N, C-alpha and C positions, 0 to 999 in steps of 0.2 A: 504493500500500500504506500509506503514511503521509502525514499532512497536511504536505507539504513542497514545495509547488509552486514557491515562490521558490528553494528549495535546488536543485530539479530544474533550473531554468533556469540557475542559477549554475554547477552542475557541468558541464552540457553546454557552456556557453560557455567555461568554464575549460579543459576538455579539448580543445575546438576550437582554442583559442589555442595550447595545448601542441603539438598536431599540426602547426599552422602553423610551429612552431619545429623540426619534424622530430624532436621528442623522442619522441613516441609512435608514430612511423610503423611501426616493426616490431612494437611492442606491439599496435597496433591490428590489424595483420594477424594477429597471434597469437591474439587473442581472438575472431576470426571473428564480427563482428556479424551476419553473414548465416547463422549456424549454423542448420541445419535444425531447427526447433523440435521435431520428432519425436524428437530424440535425447536428450531429458532430461525429467525430471518437472517440470511447470510449476508455478510459483507464481502466474503471471499469472491474474487472477481471472475474466476474461471469456473463455470458451472460443472459440477460433478454429479454422480449418480445418487441423488437423494429423491426417492419417490414418495415419501410419506407426507401426508398432510393431515393434521388433526384439528379438532374443533373445540370451541369453547364449551359448548354444552356436553355434559357427560364426562368431562375430564376427571372430576373427582369421584371416588367411589368409596364404599365402606364408610369409615369414620373420618375421612379426610377433611370434611367441611363441617363437622359437628360444632366446631367452636367459631363459626362465622359470626362476625360482629354485627350488631345493629348499627345504624348510621351514627358514626362518632360526631362529636360536636365540631370537628374541623381542626386540622393541624396548620402548620405554618405555610402550607401551599395555598390556602384559601384566597390570598390576595394576589396570586399569580394571574397573569394573562394567558399563559400557555395552556391550551386545551389539554395537553398531556398531564401537566402538573395538576390541573384542576380535577382530572379524573381520579387522582390519588389524594385529593384534599380532605376526604372524609374516611380515609383508612385509619385503623387504630395505631398504625405505625407513626411514630413521632418524626415525620419527614421534615427535612429542611430543604430549601432551595440552595443551589450552589452559591456560597457566599461566606463572608468573614464570620458571621454569627456562628455558623456550624463549625468552622475551622477553629475558632476560639474555644468553643466548648470541648472539641476533641483534644486540644492542647491542654486546657485547664484540667479536664477529667482524665487525661492520658488514655483516651480510648481510640480504638481503630475506627475508621470511617467505612461504612458500607455505602458504596456508590452504585446506584441503579440507574441505568441509562436506557431510554426507549423513545417511543413516539406515539402519538395518540391513535394512529390507524394501524398499529402493530398488533396482529392477532395474538402472538405468543406473549406479548406484554400484558394483554388482557387476561390471558390464562394464568400467568404467574400472580397477577394481582388478585384474581378471584381465589386462587388456591392458597396463597401464602400471605399476601399483604392485607387481605381482609380477615385473616384468621387470627383470633385473639391470642392463642397460645404462641403462634409464630411471632406475632407482633411484640408480645411480651419479651421474648428472647432477644429480638432485634433491639428493642428499646433499652433493655438492661445492659447489653454488652457493646453496643455500637452507637455512633452518631450516624444517622441515616439520611442520605442526601439523594434527591431525585433530580435528574437532568433530562430535559427534552433535547435530544440529539439534533433536532432540526433548528432549534433556537440557539444552541451552543455547540455547533459542530467542532469547534476547537477542542473542547473538553472530550467529546466523543472520540475524535481522531487520535488524541494522545493515548488514551487508555485502550482503545481498540488496537492500536499498534502493539501495545504490551500483550494484550490477549492473543492476537494473531501470532506473535513471535514465540510465545510460550506454549500455546496450545495448537498451533497449526491451522487455526480457523477462528471464526468469530461471528457474532450476530447479535440480535436484540431479542429479548432484553439482555443487556450486558450487565454483569454483576462483578464488581471490582472491590477488593478490600485494600484500603490505603492506610498508611501511617498518618499521624496528625500533621506531618509535613507534606502530605499529598503524594508520597511515593507509593507506587503499587507494589504489593507483595504477593498477591495471588488473584486469580480471576476465573470466571466462568460465564455461562450465559443463562439459559433456563434451568431451573432446578425443580423437580417434582415435589409435591408435599410429602410423599412417602417414597421409599426406595423402589425404583423400577428402571427398566431400560439399561440396567447395569450402572445406574447412577444412585448415589446416596440421596436421602431426602434433604430438602433445604435446611430444615431445622438441625439435622445432623451436621451439615456443613458449618452452620453458624456456631454451634457449640464447639466443634473441633477447632475452628479458627480462634474463638474466644479463649479456649484452653491453651492454645499455643501462645497467644498474646500474654497470658498470665505466667506461663512457665518458661518461655524462651523469648521474652520481650526484647532484650538487648540484641540478640542475634537477628531477630526480625528487623529491628530498627537499623542495624548495620547493613543488612541485605537490602532493605529498602533504600537506604542512603546510597549504596553502591549503584543500584539500578538508576536512581535519580541522577547521580553524577554521570553515568554513562549516557543517559538520555540528553543531558545538557551538553556533554562533550560532542555529541553527534550534531549539534547545531553548527559546529565549525567544520563539518565535512566538506571537503573540496572536490572539484571535478577531477576525474581520472585523466591525466594529460595524454596517456597513450591511446585513450579511446576517443579523443576529440575528432569531430567530424572534419573531413577534408573534401575537396571537390570530387564528386562522384560517389560520396558516401550515401547520399539519398537513394541513388539507383540500387546500390547493393542492399540497403535496408529494405527497399521496396520489394525486391525479388525475394528476400528472406521472408518478409511478412506475408506476401501472397502465398508462398509455399506453406507456411504455417496455417493460414486460414483455409486453404484448400484441403489440407490434411484433417483439420478439425471439423470440416463442414459435414452436416448431417444431410446426405443426399436424398434421404427419404422424406424428411420432415422440414428441412430448412433449419437455419440457425447453426450454432456451433456447440459441439459436445452433446451431452445427454442431459436428462432432467436433473434438477429444475432448470428451466430455460428462461432467460431474461432477453428482452429485445436487444440489449447491448448496442444501442444506436451509435455510439462512437465508432464501433467497428464498421457499421454499415456506411457511415460518412466517409471513413477512410477508403473503403472498397469502391465506392462511387468514384473517388478521386483516383484511386489506383487504376481503375478501368480507363479513365481518360488519358492517363499518362502511358499506360502499357498497351492500350488498344486490344487487350486480351478480353474478348467477349465472355469467356468463361468466368472471369472475375465479376463482371456485371451480373452474370447469372446467379452468383452467390447471394448478391444483395436482393435481386428481384424475386428469386425463389423464397428467400427468407421473409421478405415483406409480404409476399403472396400467402405463405403459410400462416404467418401471424394474422393477416387480415381475415383469413378464412377460419382461423382457430377459435377456440373457446375463450382465448385471452381477449378477443375483440367483443365488445358489447354490441352484437348485431342489431339488437332492438332499437337502440338509440345512438350509440356512439361512445367513443373513449375506450381505453385499453387498461386491462388489469396489470398488476406489477410484474407477475411472472407466472409461468405454467409449471405445474408439478408433474406433468407427463411430457414425454418427448415430442408428441404430436400436437402440442399446444392446446390440448383439449381441456383437461381439468386444470384449474388455475387457483392462484391465491388472489382473491377478488378485490383487494384494495386498489384504488385508482389514485395515482400520484400525479401532481401537476408536472413534475419534471419529465415523466414519461410522455404525457400528452404533448408538451411543447416539442420534445425531440422527435417523436413519431410524426407529428404534424409536418415538421421540416423534412423528415426522411421521405414521407409519402409525396410531398410536394416535389422534392428533387427527383423521385422516381417518375413522376408524371412529366417533368420537364425533359427527361431523357427518353421517354417512350411515348408520351401523349396517350397513355392508357387511362381511360376515364375511371377505371376501377380504383387506381391509386389516388386519383383526385377525390373520389367519393369517400375513401377512408379518411383523408385529411379533412374534408369538409364536415364529416360526422364528428370528428374530434372537436372541431370549431363549434358545432351546435351544442355538444355536451358541455364544454367549458363555459360557454356563454349562458347556458341555462342553469347549470348546477354548481359551478365553481367561481362565478364572477361576483365580486363586490360591486355594488351600484356605482361606485366612483371610478371603477376601471381596473382595479387590481384583481388578482386571482388567488383563491384560497389554496392551501397546501394539498388537500386530497380528501378522499372519502374512505371510510373504514371497510374492511372485509366483512365484518360481523353486523348483523341486524336481527331484530325480533322477527320470528316467522309470522306472527300475527300481532295485532294491537293488544290482544288479551294476554299474550305471553310476557314473561318477565326475564327469560334467559335468552341471550343472543346466540345465534348460530352463524357460522361463516357461510356465505353464499345464499342465505335465505332470500335476499332481495332479488337475486339474478336467476335462480334455477326454477324450472317449471315441471309440473307433472303433465303427462299426456292429456289427461282429462281437463285440466285447467285451460289449456290452449284450445282444445276442441270446443269446450263450452263457450269460451270467449268469442270464437268465430261464429258459432250459432247465434249468440246473443247480438252480434253486430252484422248479421247476414246481409242487410241492405247495403252495407259499405262495399261489398264485393261486386256490386252491379250485376252483371250477367253470369257470374260464376257462383255456383251453389256453394254454401259454406263447407259442405262435406268434401267437395273437390278441392276447395281452397286449402282445407286442412291437409288433405292428402299430398298436395303439392308442397306445402310448407314443411310437413313432417319429413318428406323425402329430401328436400333441399337442405334442411338443417340437421339431418340425422337423428330425428326424434324416435324414441322407442316407447311402447306402452309401459314397460317396466323400468324405464329410465335408461340413459345411455352413458352414465358415469361408471368407469371401470372400478370394480370393487377394490382392487389393489391400491388405487389412489384415494379411496374413501374408507379407511380402516374402521372408523367408528360408525359408518352407516348413516351419516347425517344427510347424504345426498341420495340415499336409497329411494328408488322410484322417481327420481328427478332427472331432468334433462338440461344439459348445458349446450346451447346452440353451437354447432360447428358445421362448416361446409366441407364435406369430404370429397365432393365431386366438383361441379362447376355449373355456372348458369347454362352452358351449352348442354350438359348432360340432363339437367332438369327440363329444359325446353324439349329435348329430344324424347325424353321419357313420357312427357305429357302432351306432346304435339302442340307446343306453345311458341308464339313469337316472342323474341326477347323483350319487346316493349310491354307485352302483356305480363310476362313474368315480373319485370321490374315494378310495374304498377301493383301487382298482387302482393309482392313482398313488402313494398312500401306501405300499403294499406294494412297488411297483417301486423307488421312491426309497430305501426302507429296505434293499432288497437291494443296490443300488448303493452306498449309504453304507457298509455293512459291507465290501463289496469294496474300496471306495476307501480305507478306513482301513488296508488292508493295503499300500498303496503307501507309498513314502517321503514323509513329510510335508514341507511347506514349513517353512523356518526360522521359529521362534516368537521374537519379540522379547519377552523376559520383563521388560522395563522397565515399571514401574507408574507412570504419569504422573498427577499429582494433577488437572490440568485436565481431562483426557480422562475420568477417573473421575467428575468432576463432571457431565460431559455424559451419561455412562451412568446416573448417579443420576437425572437428569431423565427419561431414557428409561424406566427401570424404574418410576419414580413415576407417569408418565403412563399407562403400560401397566396398572399396578395400579388406576388410576382408571377403567378401561373398564367396570368392573362385571361382570366375567366370573367363572366358577367358579374360575379360577386366581389370583384376587386375592391370597389369602394367600400363595401361592408367590412371586408377584412382590414383594409387600411385604416378605417375609422376606429375599429377596435384596437389596433396597434397604436394609433395616435393617442387614444384615451388612456392606454396603459402607460405610454411615455409620460403623459401629463400627470398621471397618478403618482408614478415613481418619483418624478421631480418634485412634486408638491408634498407628498406624504413620507417619502423615504430618503430624503436628501436634505442636508443642512447646507444651504448655499454660502453661508458665512464661513464655516469651517471647511466646506467642501468635502464633507463626510457622508457616506451612506449609512443608513440604519439597517440592521439585519432583518428585523421583522416588525410588523404591526398586526393588529388583530381586529377582525370583523366579528359580527355576532351571528348572522345567518344570511342566507341568500335573500336578497331583496331588502335587507335592513341596512341603511346607510351609516349606521353607527361605526365608528372607528376608534379603537383604543390603542394606547402605547404603553410600554413598560415605564414604571416610575424611574427606574435606573436604565438608561438607554444602553442597548447592546449594539455597538458599532459593527459595521459591515466587515466581513472577512474577505480573504482573497477571492473566493468564488463569487461573492456578491459584486465585486468590481469587475472581474474578468467576464462573467456571464452577462452582466448588464452592458459592458462595453461591446461585447460581441453582438448583443441584441440591437444596440444603437447603430452599429456599423451595418447590420442587415436592414434595419429600418431606414437608414439613410439611402441605401440602394433602392429600397421600395418607394421612397417618397421624395428623394433629393432635398430633404429638409436639412439645410446646413446647420441649423441649431442643434440637431441630433449629433452631427459629426463633431461640432465644437464641444458638446458636452462629453462625448466619448474621449476626446483629447484631454479635457479637463480631468475626467475621472482617471485616465491613465497616469496623469501626473501625480494624482493623489495615491494611486496604487503603488507607483514607483517609490514614493516617499515613505509609505507605511510598511511595505512588505519586501522590497527588493534587498537582496544580499549583495552589497557592492563588492565584497571581498571575493566571494566564491561563485556568485551567479545564482539565478533562479529566485523564486519568490517563496517566502515563508507564508504559512497559512494564516497566522495571527500576527497582530502588531507587536512591536517591541515593548517590553515592560507592561504587558497586559496583566492586570491583577489576578493572582491566584491561578496563573497558567504556568505550569512547571517547566515547559519546554516549548520552543518553536520548531515545528516540523515542516518539511517541504514534501508536499504530496506529489508522487510520481507514478500514478497509475490511473488509467481511464477505465471506468467501470460502468455502473448504471448511469452515471453522469461523467462527462469528461472532467479531468482534474483542472484546477485553476491554472497551473503552469502550462498545460497543453493549449488551453484556450488563449492564454496570454501570448504564447509564441505566435499564434495566428494573428491576434489583434495587433501586435507590434509590427508584424510584417506588412499588414494592410495599412496601418497608420503611417508607416514610413513612406508609402507611395502616395497616400492621400495628401500628406503634408510635405513631401519631398525632404524628409529629415533622416539622414543616415544614422543618427544615434539610435533610433528605434530598431533598425536592422542589426546594429551591433549588440544591442541588449538582447534581441531575440536569439542571436547566435550564441551568446554567452549562456543564456538560459538553457538552450537545447544541449549544449556541450556538457552542462552539469549532469544531464541524464544520459549521456552518450554511452556509458558502460552498461546500461540496462539491457538485458538480453532475455528473449528476443525482443528487440526494441519495438518493432511494429505490432507485436502482440500485446505487450504491456502498455504501450503508449501509441495506439493507432491514431489518435487525434493529433498528437505531437509529430508523428511521422508525416501526416498530411501537411502540417505547418513547415516541416523540414523540406518537403517537396516544393512548396511555394517559395521558400527562402532560397533554395538552390536553383530551381528551374525558372524563377521569375514569375511575375504576375501578368495578367491581361488587362491593359488599360483601355477603356472605351471612353474616348473624348467626344462628346456630342456638342458640336459648335453651332450655335444659333441662338436667337432670342427666345424668350419664354413664350413659345407658340404651340399650336396644335401639331405642326410638323415635327418640332423638337420632341414633344411628348410621345409622338408615334414612334420615332426612332428609339427612344429610351425604352418604351414598352416592348419593342421587338427584342432588344438586348436582354431585358429582364426575364424573358420567357425561357431562357436556356440555362442549364446547369453548368456553370463555369466556376470552379472552386476559387480561382485566383482573380476573378473579375472585379475591378473597381470601375465605377462609372463617375465621370466628372462632367458636369454641364459647364461648358465654356460659353458664357454669355458675353458677347462683345459689347453689349450696352451697359453692363455692370461689372467691369473688370476688377474693381476693388473688393468685390464680394468673394472672389475666388480663394480657396484655401491653398491652392497650388499655383503660384504665380508663374512657375516655369511652363507648366502646361497651358496656362491662360495666354501667355505671350507666344507660345510656339505654334499653336494650331489656329487656322483661319478658315472661314467659310470659303467654299469654291463656287464661283459664279453667283454669289449672293444667295446660295441655297444652304439649308441646314446640312451640315456635313459631319460624317462619323469617321473617326480615325480609330482603328484597332491596332494596338501595339503590344507586342510581347517582349518583356524585358528591354523596353525602350527601342525596339526595332519595329517600325510601323509598316503596315500594309498600305496599299493605295487608298486614298480617301474615297468614301462612298457617299453619294447623294441620292441614291435610289433605294427606298425602303425594301422593295422586293429583292434587290440584289443583296442587301444586308442580311435579310432573313435566309436567303439561299446560302450565303457564305457561312452563316452560323449553323445552319442545318447540316452542312457538309462536315463540320468539325465537332459538333456537340449534340448529336442526336443519333439514336439507333432505332431500328425497326424491331429489334428483338424484345419480346416481352416474356 
């Protein structure tokens, strides 16, 4: 996750030595290094074979929940704004938020800290809360022996990343809920993830772990303190890690890394189901972005097929909400059928961009439809009235309004009879198609079965027994052939049927909505909206309006113009409610907040030619450089220097569910250098990438950064549109926007307003030809002949940046 291989080896050897002294013997048993990985949300970036998905209802058995507490009067989390912390505000556990009050108590009473990290839409976080944190006996043990702290990983990713690094390095994996035990000086001594209330799965019970660690603290305190101090010193020393000089990139390095990365991705590609590796399967959009770019550079159509087949399988899979739109976080089966149902904003923004790019390369209406349905979903279910977007929706919900226990997937799964009855009830909406025939077509198309279509091995507790998760195993063509339908007729029938079910589904209890508005994730959504607006469709103005309102929201609500600082998060209340709340103690933005928003602004500028967005991107880059750049060794730290109660500054160097801030920054710097004709940006990008040059295989761990390296080494494509602000000029710009060109920057050279230009060299160099709007396309400052005919421009771009293969 972070560039800290030396630290990894040091920690492992340190803990091994400690165990040899029998200090960590019971602790090691407590953290269960062989924890079944299906029991928690993974942060590990390469999917491996974890097929088990379990549910909130039915987790406890026997006497496990006999001591469940009535609603407590409220602990120290009641004044929090974080939805996750508020979920725990009435636990009998004496929770503290992360802060000096908790640390002072730990120091004064000489107690270990139990740090629990999660997020509000995390299924297994709910499970552990229900089983352990609501249990009076367990809470009593926690309160007696530990100072207990809750952290929302989305609100404080800096804290999460530090201790997740320790967990991954000591246990080989990690996830949420994350359970860490710290000394009063915040040094980690042992860690785990989910613990059951009684021993099972080869794991000790949570209470057993707590008591074993408390006993070790009483009998081996000094040794634990010394071990924690050593680990803390090693973490701090790693801040000064330098680039490996022998691994530095040279001319031609990008081509070699490209070939290596293509080979790795081809070997890992699932040729049956799309995607990479086996279950659980994540969309891993940074990989898809890189492969789009790799195809254009290599001209290897088989590389493009990796992306298109993956997006096709994801789009047809159960991970896609076929009824209304939006995508779940990941699939628990290799064929993308059974899924973990939470919907996260960062996935929606990235997949919207990926499907938009796929459309630009192929002009396949199917890809555009997937992107548009994401748009409909976020605008209806995730948008704050002022323009920002909420963090996500939970996987769990009540099966019925009369129920009191939530079940994962209850909102999204259907019985055969439910759908059949809904079609009969709305028979008139199908016009000349009988509801029985409509149901037969629908059931065939989405793979419905009378007894449910969810594989039993992916539903061990039977909570989806008899239920169906919609999946398209065939195609529109197969359905039309089977029922002798015209494509237009099928489209209309499916649209009508899904609308019927959408209306019916909205009457069910909805999953919990995390109303936290995160700056970084809204930056990803800004990129998605901007790329969708660039597809050249009739809905462009609608998409660009949503993007503009998002920019305005972020500038007004999440930016301090005097200090030029971003805010990490603010908080809504509900969809449709304009109330907006902020933390009493402001949490400043982290690296990802700056990098992702700058990327979003650069994409928005290309979609709008709004120079104020480009200027704000430059301003934010200057702040990012000031707050996070390591002048001595290169690359960006994730957190600011001297941040209170943050024991170490780490540099993230791994692209996973989201790209890392350093990868995105490498691209941002390269683009800004050409927009503003400033060489210093390019120099900083080179130093940044060289810091990670020894990561191997580079393009597998850092696909987004390899894409930036390709731009840096191969040069960008400058499109200079010379002419006044007229319809002709807009037409030329629209043509350019419709194509997927990773390194394309568009500059409007307005001869009537030369002082407004951000790049005076370009402004002075390019002129109109014969008084007509003229387009110059230049690659790495080598320009083709100017074009004044829009038809010729489109033909030129089609020849270089379009493929017929779908």
